[in-house]
DOLUM-781825 format. One record per atom (N, C-alpha, C): residue number from 1; residue in three letters; atom name; x, z, y. Coordinates in steps of 0.05 Angstrom, whole numbers, plus 5000, padded with zeros to 4 digits. Last residue first. Example, Ala and Ser with C-alpha at 12.3 -4.5 7.8 and 13.67 -1.06 7.14 Angstrom:
2
+------+------+------+------+------+-------+
! resi ! resn ! name ! east !   up ! north !
+------+------+------+------+------+-------+
!    2 !  SER !    N ! 5257 ! 5142 !  4955 !
!    2 !  SER !   CA ! 5273 ! 5143 !  4979 !
!    2 !  SER !    C ! 5258 ! 5157 !  5001 !
!    1 !  ALA !    N ! 5264 ! 5156 !  4886 !
!    1 !  ALA !   CA ! 5246 ! 5156 !  4910 !
!    1 !  ALA !    C ! 5264 ! 5156 !  4934 !
+------+------+------+------+------+-------+
//
This chain:
117
+------+------+------+------+------+-------+
! resi ! resn ! name ! east !   up ! north !
+------+------+------+------+------+-------+
!  117 !  GLU !    N ! 5207 ! 4761 !  5484 !
!  117 !  GLU !   CA ! 5199 ! 4753 !  5473 !
!  117 !  GLU !    C ! 5187 ! 4730 !  5489 !
!  116 !  ARG !    N ! 5269 ! 4794 !  5504 !
!  116 !  ARG !   CA ! 5250 ! 4796 !  5511 !
!  116 !  ARG !    C ! 5234 ! 4761 !  5499 !
!  115 !  GLU !    N ! 5316 ! 4845 !  5495 !
!  115 !  GLU !   CA ! 5299 ! 4828 !  5486 !
!  115 !  GLU !    C ! 5282 ! 4814 !  5495 !
!  114 !  GLY !    N ! 5342 ! 4903 !  5503 !
!  114 !  GLY !   CA ! 5318 ! 4899 !  5518 !
!  114 !  GLY !    C ! 5309 ! 4852 !  5514 !
!  113 !  SER !    N ! 5352 ! 4930 !  5439 !
!  113 !  SER !   CA ! 5370 ! 4913 !  5473 !
!  113 !  SER !    C ! 5359 ! 4896 !  5488 !
!  112 !  GLY !    N ! 5300 ! 4942 !  5430 !
!  112 !  GLY !   CA ! 5317 ! 4971 !  5445 !
!  112 !  GLY !    C ! 5342 ! 4951 !  5441 !
!  111 !  ARG !    N ! 5262 ! 4910 !  5417 !
!  111 !  ARG !   CA ! 5259 ! 4932 !  5433 !
!  111 !  ARG !    C ! 5285 ! 4927 !  5456 !
!  110 !  ALA !    N ! 5297 ! 4896 !  5369 !
!  110 !  ALA !   CA ! 5308 ! 4881 !  5404 !
!  110 !  ALA !    C ! 5297 ! 4890 !  5416 !
!  109 !  THR !    N ! 5277 ! 4934 !  5337 !
!  109 !  THR !   CA ! 5321 ! 4919 !  5353 !
!  109 !  THR !    C ! 5308 ! 4912 !  5367 !
!  108 !  ALA !    N ! 5243 ! 4930 !  5334 !
!  108 !  ALA !   CA ! 5240 ! 4959 !  5348 !
!  108 !  ALA !    C ! 5273 ! 4943 !  5368 !
!  107 !  HIS !    N ! 5228 ! 4885 !  5301 !
!  107 !  HIS !   CA ! 5226 ! 4888 !  5330 !
!  107 !  HIS !    C ! 5236 ! 4900 !  5348 !
!  106 !  GLU !    N ! 5241 ! 4893 !  5269 !
!  106 !  GLU !   CA ! 5267 ! 4878 !  5273 !
!  106 !  GLU !    C ! 5257 ! 4872 !  5301 !
!  105 !  GLU !    N ! 5221 ! 4928 !  5240 !
!  105 !  GLU !   CA ! 5247 ! 4931 !  5237 !
!  105 !  GLU !    C ! 5265 ! 4921 !  5256 !
!  104 !  GLN !    N ! 5178 ! 4893 !  5227 !
!  104 !  GLN !   CA ! 5171 ! 4929 !  5256 !
!  104 !  GLN !    C ! 5210 ! 4934 !  5262 !
!  103 !  LEU !    N ! 5189 ! 4854 !  5201 !
!  103 !  LEU !   CA ! 5177 ! 4854 !  5223 !
!  103 !  LEU !    C ! 5187 ! 4876 !  5248 !
!  102 !  ALA !    N ! 5197 ! 4897 !  5152 !
!  102 !  ALA !   CA ! 5225 ! 4885 !  5175 !
!  102 !  ALA !    C ! 5216 ! 4879 !  5193 !
!  101 !  HIS !    N ! 5149 ! 4912 !  5148 !
!  101 !  HIS !   CA ! 5169 ! 4933 !  5152 !
!  101 !  HIS !    C ! 5192 ! 4917 !  5172 !
!  100 !  LEU !    N ! 5127 ! 4860 !  5133 !
!  100 !  LEU !   CA ! 5116 ! 4872 !  5159 !
!  100 !  LEU !    C ! 5128 ! 4902 !  5164 !
!   99 !  GLN !    N ! 5148 ! 4863 !  5083 !
!   99 !  GLN !   CA ! 5158 ! 4842 !  5101 !
!   99 !  GLN !    C ! 5146 ! 4847 !  5125 !
!   98 !  GLU !    N ! 5135 ! 4901 !  5052 !
!   98 !  GLU !   CA ! 5154 ! 4903 !  5055 !
!   98 !  GLU !    C ! 5166 ! 4877 !  5081 !
!   97 !  ILE !    N ! 5071 ! 4891 !  5065 !
!   97 !  ILE !   CA ! 5080 ! 4908 !  5069 !
!   97 !  ILE !    C ! 5114 ! 4917 !  5071 !
!   96 !  VAL !    N ! 5096 ! 4841 !  5025 !
!   96 !  VAL !   CA ! 5074 ! 4839 !  5047 !
!   96 !  VAL !    C ! 5082 ! 4866 !  5063 !
!   95 !  LYS !    N ! 5098 ! 4868 !  4976 !
!   95 !  LYS !   CA ! 5119 ! 4851 !  4994 !
!   95 !  LYS !    C ! 5112 ! 4846 !  5017 !
!   94 !  ALA !    N ! 5062 ! 4902 !  4964 !
!   94 !  ALA !   CA ! 5070 ! 4908 !  4970 !
!   94 !  ALA !    C ! 5102 ! 4895 !  4984 !
!   93 !  LEU !    N ! 5009 ! 4851 !  4950 !
!   93 !  LEU !   CA ! 5019 ! 4873 !  4968 !
!   93 !  LEU !    C ! 5031 ! 4889 !  4970 !
!   92 !  LYS !    N ! 5041 ! 4836 !  4908 !
!   92 !  LYS !   CA ! 5043 ! 4816 !  4921 !
!   92 !  LYS !    C ! 5048 ! 4841 !  4951 !
!   91 !  ALA !    N ! 5036 ! 4898 !  4866 !
!   91 !  ALA !   CA ! 5066 ! 4881 !  4876 !
!   91 !  ALA !    C ! 5062 ! 4864 !  4895 !
!   90 !  GLY !    N ! 4982 ! 4880 !  4866 !
!   90 !  GLY !   CA ! 5003 ! 4906 !  4882 !
!   90 !  GLY !    C ! 5028 ! 4908 !  4884 !
!   89 !  THR !    N ! 4974 ! 4841 !  4838 !
!   89 !  THR !   CA ! 4951 ! 4841 !  4863 !
!   89 !  THR !    C ! 4974 ! 4857 !  4879 !
!   88 !  LYS !    N ! 4991 ! 4848 !  4789 !
!   88 !  LYS !   CA ! 5002 ! 4830 !  4804 !
!   88 !  LYS !    C ! 4996 ! 4829 !  4835 !
!   87 !  THR !    N ! 4997 ! 4933 !  4796 !
!   87 !  THR !   CA ! 4980 ! 4901 !  4789 !
!   87 !  THR !    C ! 4997 ! 4882 !  4797 !
!   86 !  LEU !    N ! 5034 ! 4993 !  4809 !
!   86 !  LEU !   CA ! 5035 ! 4970 !  4816 !
!   86 !  LEU !    C ! 5014 ! 4945 !  4793 !
!   85 !  ARG !    N ! 5023 ! 5046 !  4755 !
!   85 !  ARG !   CA ! 5039 ! 5017 !  4758 !
!   85 !  ARG !    C ! 5025 ! 4993 !  4779 !
!   84 !  TYR !    N ! 5024 ! 5114 !  4740 !
!   84 !  TYR !   CA ! 5018 ! 5091 !  4747 !
!   84 !  TYR !    C ! 5051 ! 5060 !  4760 !
!   83 !  GLU !    N ! 5025 ! 5161 !  4679 !
!   83 !  GLU !   CA ! 5042 ! 5135 !  4706 !
!   83 !  GLU !    C ! 5017 ! 5120 !  4719 !
!   82 !  VAL !    N ! 5032 ! 5228 !  4664 !
!   82 !  VAL !   CA ! 5010 ! 5197 !  4665 !
!   82 !  VAL !    C ! 5024 ! 5173 !  4685 !
!   81 !  HIS !    N ! 5033 ! 5264 !  4610 !
!   81 !  HIS !   CA ! 5037 ! 5251 !  4633 !
!   81 !  HIS !    C ! 5015 ! 5222 !  4644 !
!   80 !  LEU !    N ! 5044 ! 5322 !  4557 !
!   80 !  LEU !   CA ! 5015 ! 5300 !  4567 !
!   80 !  LEU !    C ! 5034 ! 5290 !  4601 !
!   79 !  ALA !    N ! 5084 ! 5318 !  4512 !
!   79 !  ALA !   CA ! 5092 ! 5327 !  4548 !
!   79 !  ALA !    C ! 5057 ! 5301 !  4560 !
!   78 !  ALA !    N ! 5067 ! 5293 !  4454 !
!   78 !  ALA !   CA ! 5085 ! 5323 !  4465 !
!   78 !  ALA !    C ! 5080 ! 5334 !  4491 !
!   77 !  ALA !    N ! 5040 ! 5252 !  4484 !
!   77 !  ALA !   CA ! 5049 ! 5252 !  4487 !
!   77 !  ALA !    C ! 5055 ! 5288 !  4471 !
!   76 !  SER !    N ! 5010 ! 5205 !  4518 !
!   76 !  SER !   CA ! 5002 ! 5228 !  4500 !
!   76 !  SER !    C ! 5020 ! 5227 !  4487 !
!   75 !  HIS !    N ! 4996 ! 5184 !  4587 !
!   75 !  HIS !   CA ! 5007 ! 5185 !  4553 !
!   75 !  HIS !    C ! 5004 ! 5217 !  4544 !
!   74 !  ASP !    N ! 4948 ! 5132 !  4599 !
!   74 !  ASP !   CA ! 4962 ! 5170 !  4597 !
!   74 !  ASP !    C ! 4971 ! 5159 !  4586 !
!   73 !  LYS !    N ! 4964 ! 5094 !  4670 !
!   73 !  LYS !   CA ! 4971 ! 5101 !  4626 !
!   73 !  LYS !    C ! 4977 ! 5130 !  4634 !
!   72 !  ARG !    N ! 4934 ! 5058 !  4711 !
!   72 !  ARG !   CA ! 4936 ! 5091 !  4704 !
!   72 !  ARG !    C ! 4948 ! 5088 !  4680 !
!   71 !  THR !    N ! 4956 ! 5004 !  4756 !
!   71 !  THR !   CA ! 4934 ! 5023 !  4745 !
!   71 !  THR !    C ! 4953 ! 5034 !  4724 !
!   70 !  ALA !    N ! 4931 ! 4981 !  4833 !
!   70 !  ALA !   CA ! 4936 ! 4998 !  4808 !
!   70 !  ALA !    C ! 4936 ! 5009 !  4794 !
!   69 !  LEU !    N ! 4896 ! 4949 !  4846 !
!   69 !  LEU !   CA ! 4917 ! 4944 !  4857 !
!   69 !  LEU !    C ! 4940 ! 4962 !  4841 !
!   68 !  GLY !    N ! 4832 ! 4961 !  4845 !
!   68 !  GLY !   CA ! 4848 ! 4929 !  4819 !
!   68 !  GLY !    C ! 4881 ! 4934 !  4827 !
!   67 !  TYR !    N ! 4815 ! 4979 !  4865 !
!   67 !  TYR !   CA ! 4822 ! 4956 !  4897 !
!   67 !  TYR !    C ! 4826 ! 4934 !  4857 !
!   66 !  GLU !    N ! 4829 ! 5031 !  4841 !
!   66 !  GLU !   CA ! 4790 ! 5019 !  4851 !
!   66 !  GLU !    C ! 4791 ! 4993 !  4856 !
!   65 !  LEU !    N ! 4880 ! 5056 !  4850 !
!   65 !  LEU !   CA ! 4852 ! 5041 !  4822 !
!   65 !  LEU !    C ! 4825 ! 5026 !  4825 !
!   64 !  LEU !    N ! 4869 ! 5057 !  4907 !
!   64 !  LEU !   CA ! 4897 ! 5040 !  4893 !
!   64 !  LEU !    C ! 4872 ! 5026 !  4873 !
!   63 !  ARG !    N ! 4839 ! 5105 !  4901 !
!   63 !  ARG !   CA ! 4831 ! 5075 !  4924 !
!   63 !  ARG !    C ! 4847 ! 5046 !  4906 !
!   62 !  ARG !    N ! 4870 ! 5136 !  4868 !
!   62 !  ARG !   CA ! 4841 ! 5135 !  4858 !
!   62 !  ARG !    C ! 4831 ! 5107 !  4870 !
!   61 !  LEU !    N ! 4913 ! 5140 !  4910 !
!   61 !  LEU !   CA ! 4908 ! 5126 !  4881 !
!   61 !  LEU !    C ! 4891 ! 5115 !  4878 !
!   60 !  ARG !    N ! 4894 ! 5172 !  4953 !
!   60 !  ARG !   CA ! 4910 ! 5140 !  4952 !
!   60 !  ARG !    C ! 4896 ! 5128 !  4932 !
!   59 !  GLU !    N ! 4872 ! 5220 !  4925 !
!   59 !  GLU !   CA ! 4866 ! 5205 !  4942 !
!   59 !  GLU !    C ! 4879 ! 5162 !  4946 !
!   58 !  ASN !    N ! 4922 ! 5226 !  4911 !
!   58 !  ASN !   CA ! 4901 ! 5227 !  4892 !
!   58 !  ASN !    C ! 4878 ! 5208 !  4910 !
!   57 !  LEU !    N ! 4949 ! 5239 !  4959 !
!   57 !  LEU !   CA ! 4954 ! 5228 !  4942 !
!   57 !  LEU !    C ! 4936 ! 5222 !  4920 !
!   56 !  ILE !    N ! 4915 ! 5282 !  4982 !
!   56 !  ILE !   CA ! 4920 ! 5251 !  4992 !
!   56 !  ILE !    C ! 4937 ! 5233 !  4974 !
!   55 !  LYS !    N ! 4926 ! 5318 !  4954 !
!   55 !  LYS !   CA ! 4900 ! 5315 !  4948 !
!   55 !  LYS !    C ! 4910 ! 5291 !  4957 !
!   54 !  THR !    N ! 4994 ! 5342 !  4956 !
!   54 !  THR !   CA ! 4972 ! 5317 !  4934 !
!   54 !  THR !    C ! 4937 ! 5314 !  4937 !
!   53 !  SER !    N ! 5007 ! 5304 !  5017 !
!   53 !  SER !   CA ! 4997 ! 5325 !  4998 !
!   53 !  SER !    C ! 4994 ! 5316 !  4974 !
!   52 !  ILE !    N ! 5066 ! 5289 !  5040 !
!   52 !  ILE !   CA ! 5037 ! 5277 !  5025 !
!   52 !  ILE !    C ! 5033 ! 5301 !  5017 !
!   51 !  GLY !    N ! 5116 ! 5299 !  5061 !
!   51 !  GLY !   CA ! 5096 ! 5305 !  5076 !
!   51 !  GLY !    C ! 5070 ! 5294 !  5075 !
!   50 !  PRO !    N ! 5157 ! 5236 !  5036 !
!   50 !  PRO !   CA ! 5157 ! 5272 !  5042 !
!   50 !  PRO !    C ! 5135 ! 5270 !  5069 !
!   49 !  ILE !    N ! 5146 ! 5215 !  4974 !
!   49 !  ILE !   CA ! 5146 ! 5211 !  4998 !
!   49 !  ILE !    C ! 5131 ! 5238 !  5024 !
!   48 !  TYR !    N ! 5182 ! 5230 !  4924 !
!   48 !  TYR !   CA ! 5186 ! 5212 !  4937 !
!   48 !  TYR !    C ! 5180 ! 5207 !  4962 !
!   47 !  ARG !    N ! 5141 ! 5286 !  4920 !
!   47 !  ARG !   CA ! 5176 ! 5279 !  4927 !
!   47 !  ARG !    C ! 5175 ! 5271 !  4937 !
!   46 !  GLU !    N ! 5091 ! 5259 !  4901 !
!   46 !  GLU !   CA ! 5090 ! 5268 !  4919 !
!   46 !  GLU !    C ! 5126 ! 5281 !  4929 !
!   45 !  LEU !    N ! 5123 ! 5218 !  4848 !
!   45 !  LEU !   CA ! 5105 ! 5213 !  4881 !
!   45 !  LEU !    C ! 5114 ! 5218 !  4912 !
!   44 !  LYS !    N ! 5129 ! 5261 !  4818 !
!   44 !  LYS !   CA ! 5156 ! 5234 !  4834 !
!   44 !  LYS !    C ! 5147 ! 5228 !  4859 !
!   43 !  GLY !    N ! 5074 ! 5280 !  4804 !
!   43 !  GLY !   CA ! 5091 ! 5292 !  4829 !
!   43 !  GLY !    C ! 5120 ! 5290 !  4841 !
!   42 !  PRO !    N ! 5058 ! 5221 !  4794 !
!   42 !  PRO !   CA ! 5040 ! 5235 !  4803 !
!   42 !  PRO !    C ! 5057 ! 5255 !  4827 !
!   41 !  ARG !    N ! 5107 ! 5169 !  4780 !
!   41 !  ARG !   CA ! 5082 ! 5202 !  4753 !
!   41 !  ARG !    C ! 5082 ! 5217 !  4786 !
!   40 !  SER !    N ! 5139 ! 5126 !  4781 !
!   40 !  SER !   CA ! 5104 ! 5133 !  4783 !
!   40 !  SER !    C ! 5087 ! 5149 !  4775 !
!   39 !  VAL !    N ! 5179 ! 5081 !  4824 !
!   39 !  VAL !   CA ! 5161 ! 5118 !  4820 !
!   39 !  VAL !    C ! 5141 ! 5115 !  4816 !
!   38 !  GLY !    N ! 5189 ! 5029 !  4830 !
!   38 !  GLY !   CA ! 5188 ! 5037 !  4808 !
!   38 !  GLY !    C ! 5185 ! 5081 !  4801 !
!   37 !  ARG !    N ! 5184 ! 5019 !  4880 !
!   37 !  ARG !   CA ! 5203 ! 5033 !  4871 !
!   37 !  ARG !    C ! 5211 ! 5040 !  4855 !
!   36 !  HIS !    N ! 5127 ! 5015 !  4879 !
!   36 !  HIS !   CA ! 5140 ! 4969 !  4880 !
!   36 !  HIS !    C ! 5165 ! 4984 !  4870 !
!   35 !  LEU !    N ! 5106 ! 5063 !  4899 !
!   35 !  LEU !   CA ! 5105 ! 5037 !  4853 !
!   35 !  LEU !    C ! 5116 ! 5025 !  4854 !
!   34 !  ALA !    N ! 5127 ! 5065 !  4940 !
!   34 !  ALA !   CA ! 5140 ! 5085 !  4923 !
!   34 !  ALA !    C ! 5136 ! 5065 !  4890 !
!   33 !  GLY !    N ! 5099 ! 5031 !  4952 !
!   33 !  GLY !   CA ! 5127 ! 5019 !  4969 !
!   33 !  GLY !    C ! 5135 ! 5044 !  4952 !
!   32 !  VAL !    N ! 5043 ! 5057 !  4960 !
!   32 !  VAL !   CA ! 5043 ! 5034 !  4955 !
!   32 !  VAL !    C ! 5081 ! 5023 !  4955 !
!   31 !  VAL !    N ! 5057 ! 5087 !  5008 !
!   31 !  VAL !   CA ! 5046 ! 5101 !  4962 !
!   31 !  VAL !    C ! 5052 ! 5083 !  4950 !
!   30 !  ALA !    N ! 5058 ! 5066 !  5041 !
!   30 !  ALA !   CA ! 5089 ! 5084 !  5029 !
!   30 !  ALA !    C ! 5078 ! 5097 !  5002 !
!   29 !  ALA !    N ! 5009 ! 5052 !  5048 !
!   29 !  ALA !   CA ! 5035 ! 5032 !  5048 !
!   29 !  ALA !    C ! 5053 ! 5059 !  5025 !
!   28 !  SER !    N ! 4978 ! 5100 !  5051 !
!   28 !  SER !   CA ! 4973 ! 5077 !  5029 !
!   28 !  SER !    C ! 5002 ! 5068 !  5026 !
!   27 !  TRP !    N ! 4982 ! 5130 !  5097 !
!   27 !  TRP !   CA ! 4999 ! 5138 !  5066 !
!   27 !  TRP !    C ! 4990 ! 5119 !  5053 !
!   26 !  LYS !    N ! 4942 ! 5124 !  5131 !
!   26 !  LYS !   CA ! 4971 ! 5127 !  5138 !
!   26 !  LYS !    C ! 4988 ! 5121 !  5114 !
!   25 !  CYS !    N ! 4900 ! 5070 !  5126 !
!   25 !  CYS !   CA ! 4912 ! 5092 !  5125 !
!   25 !  CYS !    C ! 4944 ! 5099 !  5124 !
!   24 !  GLY !    N ! 4895 ! 5026 !  5106 !
!   24 !  GLY !   CA ! 4895 ! 5038 !  5136 !
!   24 !  GLY !    C ! 4903 ! 5070 !  5135 !
!   23 !  VAL !    N ! 4890 ! 5000 !  5057 !
!   23 !  VAL !   CA ! 4915 ! 5000 !  5072 !
!   23 !  VAL !    C ! 4916 ! 5014 !  5101 !
!   22 !  VAL !    N ! 4843 ! 4992 !  5043 !
!   22 !  VAL !   CA ! 4864 ! 5010 !  5023 !
!   22 !  VAL !    C ! 4888 ! 5008 !  5035 !
!   21 !  ASP !    N ! 4807 ! 4991 !  5079 !
!   21 !  ASP !   CA ! 4809 ! 5012 !  5066 !
!   21 !  ASP !    C ! 4831 ! 5028 !  5054 !
!   20 !  GLU !    N ! 4824 ! 4950 !  5095 !
!   20 !  GLU !   CA ! 4824 ! 4962 !  5113 !
!   20 !  GLU !    C ! 4824 ! 4991 !  5096 !
!   19 !  LEU !    N ! 4811 ! 4900 !  5061 !
!   19 !  LEU !   CA ! 4838 ! 4908 !  5062 !
!   19 !  LEU !    C ! 4843 ! 4942 !  5079 !
!   18 !  SER !    N ! 4758 ! 4919 !  5067 !
!   18 !  SER !   CA ! 4768 ! 4927 !  5052 !
!   18 !  SER !    C ! 4796 ! 4930 !  5049 !
!   17 !  ARG !    N ! 4742 ! 4889 !  5117 !
!   17 !  ARG !   CA ! 4742 ! 4930 !  5117 !
!   17 !  ARG !    C ! 4758 ! 4932 !  5092 !
!   16 !  TYR !    N ! 4768 ! 4844 !  5115 !
!   16 !  TYR !   CA ! 4782 ! 4859 !  5143 !
!   16 !  TYR !    C ! 4770 ! 4882 !  5112 !
!   15 !  ALA !    N ! 4711 ! 4832 !  5076 !
!   15 !  ALA !   CA ! 4748 ! 4830 !  5077 !
!   15 !  ALA !    C ! 4767 ! 4846 !  5073 !
!   14 !  SER !    N ! 4673 ! 4839 !  5114 !
!   14 !  SER !   CA ! 4688 ! 4849 !  5095 !
!   14 !  SER !    C ! 4694 ! 4858 !  5072 !
!   13 !  ARG !    N ! 4689 ! 4794 !  5153 !
!   13 !  ARG !   CA ! 4697 ! 4816 !  5157 !
!   13 !  ARG !    C ! 4690 ! 4837 !  5139 !
!   12 !  GLU !    N ! 4687 ! 4743 !  5115 !
!   12 !  GLU !   CA ! 4712 ! 4752 !  5140 !
!   12 !  GLU !    C ! 4706 ! 4786 !  5131 !
!   11 !  SER !    N ! 4627 ! 4750 !  5110 !
!   11 !  SER !   CA ! 4646 ! 4762 !  5086 !
!   11 !  SER !    C ! 4675 ! 4761 !  5095 !
!   10 !  LEU !    N ! 4610 ! 4746 !  5154 !
!   10 !  LEU !   CA ! 4607 ! 4767 !  5141 !
!   10 !  LEU !    C ! 4621 ! 4773 !  5116 !
!    9 !  SER !    N ! 4651 ! 4719 !  5211 !
!    9 !  SER !   CA ! 4630 ! 4722 !  5181 !
!    9 !  SER !    C ! 4634 ! 4739 !  5169 !
!    8 !  LEU !    N ! 4677 ! 4717 !  5274 !
!    8 !  LEU !   CA ! 4685 ! 4722 !  5240 !
!    8 !  LEU !    C ! 4660 ! 4734 !  5228 !
!    7 !  HIS !    N ! 4673 ! 4676 !  5310 !
!    7 !  HIS !   CA ! 4659 ! 4705 !  5314 !
!    7 !  HIS !    C ! 4681 ! 4705 !  5282 !
!    6 !  HIS !    N ! 4680 ! 4616 !  5315 !
!    6 !  HIS !   CA ! 4676 ! 4637 !  5348 !
!    6 !  HIS !    C ! 4678 ! 4668 !  5340 !
!    5 !  SER !    N ! 4711 ! 4571 !  5281 !
!    5 !  SER !   CA ! 4693 ! 4603 !  5286 !
!    5 !  SER !    C ! 4699 ! 4617 !  5304 !
!    4 !  LYS !    N ! 4747 ! 4518 !  5281 !
!    4 !  LYS !   CA ! 4751 ! 4542 !  5276 !
!    4 !  LYS !    C ! 4727 ! 4553 !  5295 !
!    3 !  GLU !    N ! 4725 ! 4443 !  5247 !
!    3 !  GLU !   CA ! 4738 ! 4467 !  5267 !
!    3 !  GLU !    C ! 4735 ! 4503 !  5276 !
!    2 !  LYS !    N ! 4767 ! 4421 !  5208 !
!    2 !  LYS !   CA ! 4754 ! 4437 !  5202 !
!    2 !  LYS !    C ! 4742 ! 4452 !  5225 !
!    1 !  MET !    N ! 4783 ! 4350 !  5204 !
!    1 !  MET !   CA ! 4789 ! 4373 !  5209 !
!    1 !  MET !    C ! 4769 ! 4391 !  5212 !
+------+------+------+------+------+-------+
//
């Protein structure tokens, strides 16, 4: 059996930093969740996520693209528009975020009823 290290390795710290870079912003989980629910156009995303600014939305979308969690497709039809979709890895992240959300709700309910662990 491999002995546990008493510290994070450089590569582990780097991986955590990358994760924090993607989901550390309070808006990232909302953007990933909206994309996971099929909201794919920037204007619709902005309306779907109350309080997010165009600047922050564009920043978050750019970050998701950089990390390979989303794709961007430009449609050159009569009405030019852009659509974003989650990649397979992005969809996996969305499922993890949903699990964290469910855990948070479960915890809030337990705290509200006075339950202790």
